[in-house]
LUMZA-774563 format. One record per residue (C-alpha): x, y, z; residue in one letter; residue number from 1. Coordinates in steps of 0.02 Angstrom, whole numbers, padded with zeros to 5 digits. Layout:
+--------+--------+--------+------+-----+
:      x :      y :      z : type : seq :
+--------+--------+--------+------+-----+
:      X :      Y :      Z :    a : NUM :
...
+--------+--------+--------+------+-----+
END
This chain:
+--------+--------+--------+------+-----+
:      x :      y :      z : type : seq :
+--------+--------+--------+------+-----+
:  00957 :  00226 : -01694 :    m :   1 :
:  01021 :  00396 : -01637 :    s :   2 :
:  00847 :  00437 : -01574 :    q :   3 :
:  00850 :  00286 : -01459 :    f :   4 :
:  01023 :  00335 : -01396 :    k :   5 :
:  00964 :  00510 : -01356 :    n :   6 :
:  00811 :  00441 : -01269 :    h :   7 :
:  00918 :  00328 : -01162 :    k :   8 :
:  01029 :  00474 : -01110 :    a :   9 :
:  00876 :  00579 : -01070 :    l :  10 :
:  00803 :  00439 : -00964 :    s :  11 :
:  00963 :  00418 : -00865 :    a :  12 :
:  00969 :  00603 : -00822 :    s :  13 :
:  00783 :  00624 : -00790 :    s :  14 :
:  00739 :  00472 : -00684 :    v :  15 :
:  00762 :  00522 : -00502 :    s :  16 :
:  00683 :  00366 : -00426 :    v :  17 :
:  00677 :  00195 : -00504 :    g :  18 :
:  00843 :  00152 : -00587 :    l :  19 :
:  00965 :  00121 : -00445 :    n :  20 :
:  00850 :  00168 : -00301 :    n :  21 :
:  00685 :  00074 : -00321 :    p :  22 :
:  00540 :  00135 : -00216 :    d :  23 :
:  00349 :  00121 : -00216 :    d :  24 :
:  00343 :  00205 : -00387 :    a :  25 :
:  00458 :  00279 : -00518 :    g :  26 :
:  00488 :  00467 : -00529 :    v :  27 :
:  00537 :  00562 : -00685 :    v :  28 :
:  00588 :  00745 : -00681 :    r :  29 :
:  00517 :  00836 : -00832 :    t :  30 :
:  00470 :  01016 : -00871 :    s :  31 :
:  00498 :  01069 : -00692 :    g :  32 :
:  00383 :  00936 : -00619 :    e :  33 :
:  00407 :  00766 : -00541 :    n :  34 :
:  00300 :  00639 : -00633 :    l :  35 :
:  00262 :  00480 : -00535 :    i :  36 :
:  00223 :  00317 : -00624 :    q :  37 :
:  00162 :  00151 : -00556 :    s :  38 :
:  00067 : -00004 : -00610 :    i :  39 :
: -00030 : -00138 : -00517 :    d :  40 :
: -00155 : -00272 : -00562 :    f :  41 :
: -00209 : -00437 : -00487 :    f :  42 :
: -00331 : -00582 : -00490 :    t :  43 :
: -00502 : -00566 : -00403 :    p :  44 :
: -00484 : -00519 : -00220 :    i :  45 :
: -00672 : -00518 : -00186 :    l :  46 :
: -00820 : -00615 : -00256 :    d :  47 :
: -00916 : -00456 : -00295 :    n :  48 :
: -00850 : -00395 : -00465 :    p :  49 :
: -00894 : -00212 : -00436 :    y :  50 :
: -00800 : -00212 : -00270 :    d :  51 :
: -00652 : -00302 : -00348 :    w :  52 :
: -00640 : -00160 : -00476 :    g :  53 :
: -00648 : -00031 : -00338 :    r :  54 :
: -00510 : -00115 : -00239 :    v :  55 :
: -00400 : -00133 : -00394 :    a :  56 :
: -00414 :  00054 : -00429 :    a :  57 :
: -00381 :  00108 : -00249 :    a :  58 :
: -00233 : -00010 : -00241 :    n :  59 :
: -00156 :  00057 : -00401 :    a :  60 :
: -00176 :  00236 : -00342 :    l :  61 :
: -00094 :  00200 : -00175 :    s :  62 :
:  00086 :  00205 : -00239 :    d :  63 :
:  00055 :  00380 : -00308 :    i :  64 :
: -00005 :  00440 : -00138 :    y :  65 :
:  00139 :  00351 : -00050 :    a :  66 :
:  00263 :  00452 : -00154 :    m :  67 :
:  00175 :  00614 : -00107 :    g :  68 :
:  00088 :  00632 : -00273 :    g :  69 :
: -00080 :  00675 : -00346 :    e :  70 :
: -00149 :  00557 : -00481 :    p :  71 :
: -00173 :  00630 : -00654 :    l :  72 :
: -00214 :  00490 : -00776 :    s :  73 :
: -00228 :  00302 : -00787 :    a :  74 :
: -00234 :  00159 : -00912 :    l :  75 :
: -00339 :  00005 : -00880 :    q :  76 :
: -00265 : -00170 : -00889 :    l :  77 :
: -00386 : -00314 : -00919 :    v :  78 :
: -00353 : -00500 : -00936 :    c :  79 :
: -00517 : -00592 : -00965 :    w :  80 :
: -00572 : -00771 : -01008 :    p :  81 :
: -00704 : -00715 : -01132 :    r :  82 :
: -00765 : -00891 : -01167 :    d :  83 :
: -00793 : -00932 : -00984 :    h :  84 :
: -00846 : -00775 : -00891 :    i :  85 :
: -00981 : -00655 : -00950 :    s :  86 :
: -00934 : -00483 : -01014 :    f :  87 :
: -01075 : -00419 : -00904 :    d :  88 :
: -00967 : -00465 : -00754 :    i :  89 :
: -00818 : -00376 : -00832 :    l :  90 :
: -00930 : -00224 : -00854 :    g :  91 :
: -00960 : -00223 : -00666 :    e :  92 :
: -00773 : -00237 : -00631 :    v :  93 :
: -00737 : -00090 : -00745 :    i :  94 :
: -00880 :  00011 : -00672 :    r :  95 :
: -00805 : -00010 : -00499 :    g :  96 :
: -00633 :  00041 : -00558 :    g :  97 :
: -00696 :  00194 : -00649 :    l :  98 :
: -00800 :  00250 : -00499 :    d :  99 :
: -00647 :  00251 : -00386 :    v : 100 :
: -00540 :  00337 : -00518 :    m : 101 :
: -00673 :  00471 : -00533 :    e : 102 :
: -00673 :  00490 : -00344 :    q : 103 :
: -00484 :  00517 : -00352 :    a : 104 :
: -00505 :  00643 : -00494 :    k : 105 :
: -00395 :  00532 : -00602 :    c : 106 :
: -00438 :  00525 : -00788 :    s : 107 :
: -00442 :  00352 : -00866 :    v : 108 :
: -00378 :  00386 : -01042 :    i : 109 :
: -00366 :  00212 : -01116 :    g : 110 :
: -00303 :  00037 : -01084 :    g : 111 :
: -00275 : -00135 : -01155 :    h : 112 :
: -00359 : -00305 : -01140 :    s : 113 :
: -00308 : -00482 : -01184 :    i : 114 :
: -00391 : -00652 : -01179 :    d : 115 :
: -00327 : -00747 : -01027 :    d : 116 :
: -00383 : -00903 : -00935 :    n : 117 :
: -00372 : -00812 : -00768 :    e : 118 :
: -00456 : -00642 : -00747 :    p : 119 :
: -00346 : -00497 : -00694 :    k : 120 :
: -00381 : -00312 : -00677 :    y : 121 :
: -00287 : -00156 : -00631 :    g : 122 :
: -00211 :  00008 : -00687 :    f : 123 :
: -00055 :  00098 : -00739 :    s : 124 :
: -00062 :  00268 : -00654 :    v : 125 :
:  00032 :  00430 : -00683 :    t : 126 :
:  00034 :  00567 : -00553 :    g : 127 :
:  00129 :  00725 : -00509 :    v : 128 :
:  00212 :  00768 : -00345 :    a : 129 :
:  00108 :  00898 : -00254 :    k : 130 :
:  00247 :  00975 : -00151 :    e : 131 :
:  00390 :  00851 : -00129 :    r : 132 :
:  00425 :  00670 : -00167 :    v : 133 :
:  00422 :  00551 : -00019 :    f : 134 :
:  00543 :  00405 : -00017 :    l : 135 :
:  00527 :  00248 :  00088 :    n : 136 :
:  00705 :  00240 :  00157 :    n : 137 :
:  00740 :  00416 :  00221 :    t : 138 :
:  00688 :  00390 :  00402 :    i : 139 :
:  00775 :  00485 :  00543 :    k : 140 :
:  00816 :  00443 :  00723 :    d : 141 :
:  00667 :  00483 :  00834 :    g : 142 :
:  00536 :  00478 :  00696 :    d : 143 :
:  00363 :  00430 :  00753 :    k : 144 :
:  00276 :  00295 :  00649 :    l : 145 :
:  00094 :  00314 :  00602 :    f : 146 :
: -00016 :  00189 :  00509 :    l : 147 :
: -00174 :  00244 :  00418 :    s : 148 :
: -00270 :  00081 :  00397 :    k : 149 :
: -00299 : -00073 :  00505 :    p : 150 :
: -00218 : -00238 :  00455 :    l : 151 :
: -00294 : -00404 :  00408 :    g : 152 :
: -00354 : -00398 :  00227 :    t : 153 :
: -00242 : -00544 :  00179 :    g : 154 :
: -00312 : -00653 :  00318 :    v : 155 :
: -00489 : -00609 :  00264 :    i : 156 :
: -00450 : -00643 :  00081 :    s : 157 :
: -00387 : -00815 :  00130 :    t : 158 :
: -00547 : -00847 :  00227 :    a : 159 :
: -00651 : -00789 :  00078 :    i : 160 :
: -00563 : -00915 : -00036 :    k : 161 :
: -00603 : -01053 :  00087 :    k : 162 :
: -00784 : -00997 :  00106 :    g : 163 :
: -00760 : -00957 :  00290 :    k : 164 :
: -00778 : -00768 :  00293 :    a : 165 :
: -00940 : -00690 :  00355 :    s : 166 :
: -01025 : -00556 :  00252 :    s : 167 :
: -00994 : -00435 :  00396 :    e : 168 :
: -00805 : -00456 :  00395 :    i : 169 :
: -00801 : -00453 :  00204 :    i : 170 :
: -00891 : -00286 :  00208 :    n : 171 :
: -00765 : -00219 :  00334 :    k : 172 :
: -00618 : -00275 :  00227 :    a : 173 :
: -00699 : -00201 :  00072 :    t : 174 :
: -00717 : -00033 :  00158 :    t : 175 :
: -00534 : -00035 :  00209 :    v : 176 :
: -00471 : -00086 :  00037 :    m : 177 :
: -00577 :  00039 : -00061 :    t : 178 :
: -00529 :  00187 :  00048 :    t : 179 :
: -00407 :  00302 : -00041 :    l : 180 :
: -00242 :  00353 :  00040 :    n : 181 :
: -00258 :  00534 : -00015 :    n : 182 :
: -00297 :  00601 :  00159 :    s : 183 :
: -00152 :  00502 :  00232 :    a : 184 :
: -00038 :  00581 :  00102 :    a : 185 :
: -00104 :  00753 :  00151 :    d : 186 :
: -00055 :  00717 :  00331 :    v : 187 :
:  00119 :  00666 :  00275 :    a : 188 :
:  00139 :  00832 :  00185 :    h : 189 :
:  00064 :  00935 :  00326 :    k : 190 :
:  00182 :  00862 :  00457 :    y : 191 :
:  00338 :  00856 :  00347 :    n : 192 :
:  00357 :  00667 :  00347 :    a : 193 :
:  00534 :  00603 :  00326 :    n : 194 :
:  00480 :  00442 :  00240 :    a : 195 :
:  00320 :  00359 :  00179 :    v : 196 :
:  00273 :  00189 :  00107 :    t : 197 :
:  00110 :  00098 :  00075 :    d : 198 :
:  00077 : -00070 :  00156 :    i : 199 :
:  00038 : -00201 :  00024 :    t : 200 :
:  00101 : -00375 : -00018 :    g : 201 :
:  00253 : -00378 :  00096 :    f : 202 :
:  00149 : -00341 :  00251 :    g : 203 :
:  00185 : -00209 :  00383 :    l : 204 :
:  00348 : -00285 :  00442 :    f : 205 :
:  00409 : -00318 :  00264 :    g : 206 :
:  00383 : -00138 :  00213 :    h : 207 :
:  00454 : -00076 :  00379 :    l : 208 :
:  00610 : -00181 :  00349 :    s : 209 :
:  00631 : -00090 :  00182 :    e : 210 :
:  00621 :  00075 :  00275 :    m : 211 :
:  00759 :  00018 :  00394 :    l : 212 :
:  00875 : -00058 :  00264 :    k : 213 :
:  01048 :  00022 :  00258 :    n : 214 :
:  01000 :  00157 :  00382 :    t : 215 :
:  01087 :  00098 :  00543 :    n : 216 :
:  00919 :  00128 :  00626 :    l : 217 :
:  00791 :  00014 :  00706 :    g : 218 :
:  00610 :  00024 :  00762 :    a : 219 :
:  00513 :  00000 :  00921 :    n : 220 :
:  00337 : -00062 :  00883 :    i : 221 :
:  00199 : -00036 :  01011 :    y : 222 :
:  00108 : -00202 :  01011 :    s : 223 :
: -00049 : -00132 :  01092 :    k : 224 :
: -00067 :  00002 :  00958 :    n : 225 :
: -00066 : -00112 :  00805 :    i : 226 :
: -00240 : -00095 :  00726 :    p : 227 :
: -00332 : -00245 :  00655 :    a : 228 :
: -00496 : -00261 :  00565 :    i : 229 :
: -00622 : -00325 :  00690 :    e : 230 :
: -00633 : -00515 :  00683 :    g : 231 :
: -00462 : -00543 :  00604 :    v : 232 :
: -00380 : -00606 :  00763 :    q : 233 :
: -00506 : -00747 :  00774 :    e : 234 :
: -00473 : -00796 :  00593 :    l : 235 :
: -00286 : -00803 :  00629 :    i : 236 :
: -00320 : -00914 :  00780 :    l : 237 :
: -00418 : -01028 :  00664 :    n : 238 :
: -00269 : -01047 :  00548 :    g : 239 :
: -00309 : -00925 :  00407 :    f : 240 :
: -00136 : -00867 :  00354 :    f : 241 :
: -00086 : -00871 :  00171 :    s : 242 :
:  00073 : -00944 :  00098 :    s : 243 :
:  00122 : -00770 :  00038 :    g : 244 :
:  00106 : -00703 :  00215 :    s : 245 :
:  00208 : -00850 :  00279 :    q : 246 :
:  00346 : -00803 :  00156 :    r : 247 :
:  00339 : -00626 :  00226 :    n : 248 :
:  00362 : -00696 :  00401 :    l : 249 :
:  00506 : -00807 :  00347 :    d : 250 :
:  00590 : -00658 :  00264 :    h : 251 :
:  00587 : -00543 :  00416 :    v : 252 :
:  00592 : -00663 :  00564 :    k : 253 :
:  00780 : -00636 :  00587 :    e : 254 :
:  00746 : -00450 :  00608 :    l : 255 :
:  00612 : -00467 :  00742 :    i : 256 :
:  00647 : -00449 :  00928 :    i : 257 :
:  00487 : -00512 :  01009 :    d : 258 :
:  00469 : -00442 :  01183 :    n : 259 :
:  00280 : -00457 :  01173 :    a : 260 :
:  00285 : -00646 :  01142 :    s : 261 :
:  00130 : -00643 :  01033 :    d : 262 :
:  00151 : -00749 :  00877 :    q : 263 :
: -00021 : -00704 :  00814 :    n : 264 :
:  00024 : -00519 :  00821 :    l : 265 :
:  00180 : -00556 :  00719 :    i : 266 :
:  00074 : -00650 :  00592 :    k : 267 :
: -00043 : -00500 :  00581 :    l : 268 :
:  00106 : -00385 :  00551 :    c : 269 :
:  00168 : -00500 :  00412 :    c : 270 :
: -00003 : -00521 :  00332 :    d : 271 :
:  00004 : -00480 :  00146 :    a : 272 :
: -00110 : -00330 :  00123 :    q : 273 :
: -00206 : -00272 : -00028 :    t : 274 :
: -00233 : -00084 : -00039 :    s : 275 :
: -00167 : -00058 :  00137 :    g : 276 :
: -00133 :  00105 :  00224 :    g : 277 :
:  00017 :  00220 :  00224 :    l : 278 :
:  00158 :  00199 :  00349 :    l : 279 :
:  00217 :  00375 :  00387 :    i : 280 :
:  00378 :  00422 :  00478 :    a : 281 :
:  00352 :  00594 :  00556 :    v : 282 :
:  00491 :  00697 :  00638 :    p : 283 :
:  00491 :  00683 :  00827 :    k : 284 :
:  00463 :  00871 :  00849 :    d : 285 :
:  00297 :  00865 :  00755 :    q : 286 :
:  00145 :  00860 :  00867 :    n : 287 :
:  00010 :  00753 :  00787 :    i : 288 :
: -00160 :  00750 :  00872 :    d : 289 :
: -00242 :  00594 :  00800 :    i : 290 :
: -00410 :  00638 :  00877 :    v : 291 :
: -00409 :  00809 :  00793 :    e : 292 :
: -00359 :  00732 :  00627 :    i : 293 :
: -00503 :  00609 :  00636 :    k : 294 :
: -00626 :  00748 :  00675 :    e : 295 :
: -00562 :  00870 :  00543 :    s : 296 :
: -00511 :  00751 :  00403 :    m : 297 :
: -00610 :  00593 :  00439 :    g : 298 :
: -00446 :  00497 :  00441 :    l : 299 :
: -00403 :  00373 :  00578 :    e : 300 :
: -00219 :  00359 :  00621 :    l : 301 :
: -00129 :  00244 :  00740 :    w : 302 :
:  00040 :  00286 :  00816 :    e : 303 :
:  00123 :  00115 :  00809 :    i : 304 :
:  00305 :  00147 :  00850 :    g : 305 :
:  00463 :  00250 :  00837 :    e : 306 :
:  00630 :  00246 :  00750 :    i : 307 :
:  00788 :  00236 :  00856 :    n : 308 :
:  00970 :  00185 :  00860 :    t : 309 :
:  00950 :  00048 :  00990 :    d : 310 :
:  00921 : -00096 :  00870 :    y : 311 :
:  01008 : -00074 :  00702 :    i : 312 :
:  00890 : -00130 :  00564 :    e : 313 :
:  00790 : -00231 :  00690 :    k : 314 :
:  00606 : -00226 :  00735 :    i : 315 :
:  00582 : -00228 :  00923 :    n : 316 :
:  00405 : -00271 :  00979 :    i : 317 :
:  00363 : -00198 :  01149 :    i : 318 :
+--------+--------+--------+------+-----+
END
């Protein structure tokens, strides 16, 4: 019993993020390093099993990058209806996951599987902070907001489930969801970001509202700079908007000041993303040339807004 007591005391003194200050991942200080831990898994997001595995891996890695870390190792999580879906299909899912983990130089060292009526796949990932740990609620007045991936994967996933998504738009969404956020994290380090978060299930505005919470700061959002996967706007016009995304909208609607008067834009910004990009708050004195970054790093960035004191914990769309 004394061993458990000692372990509890060690945990309380070593955990720097995760107990009373939840963020995108937990952080434990040990042996002079900040270890970052996260876990994510979900049901099939795409019909192609190999691509589903790739997306699951990229998505699980994203929290590590959002915290400013470099992935070290991962454990696979598999729930599989062995009597209903072939293990050959599972093999393709795993192959996709392992390929992306190899791309990220993250060693898969084990895992666990159970029999389940609904297939699920993902990873528990451990990383280490490269230079410093980024938090999601340490924004400053004047920060410039940059987004590293276009929005719309939730809309496309809804269209896929209803059999209304073209192969072209599925391919575009797959490319977005399987792209790692490592380069975006490098940008955050290079330009001394004040805060970083990854855009996933809460949508852009949901995660932005977490950035603003208890800060006495607000955000101006440049409506014309919000990036969307080509073809997503038409799907929104045709009514493809998931119940999860609607809950996101209901949650943040009291925070939104809509000077652009574009409800479809608001829906896009509340769309529940899978393996979305990083939202990076960069100090106002940092000069970021997004054209140069695209040419030198192959990373596309969009400057989508700024932090200010004009609207406390509000999102002002202009």
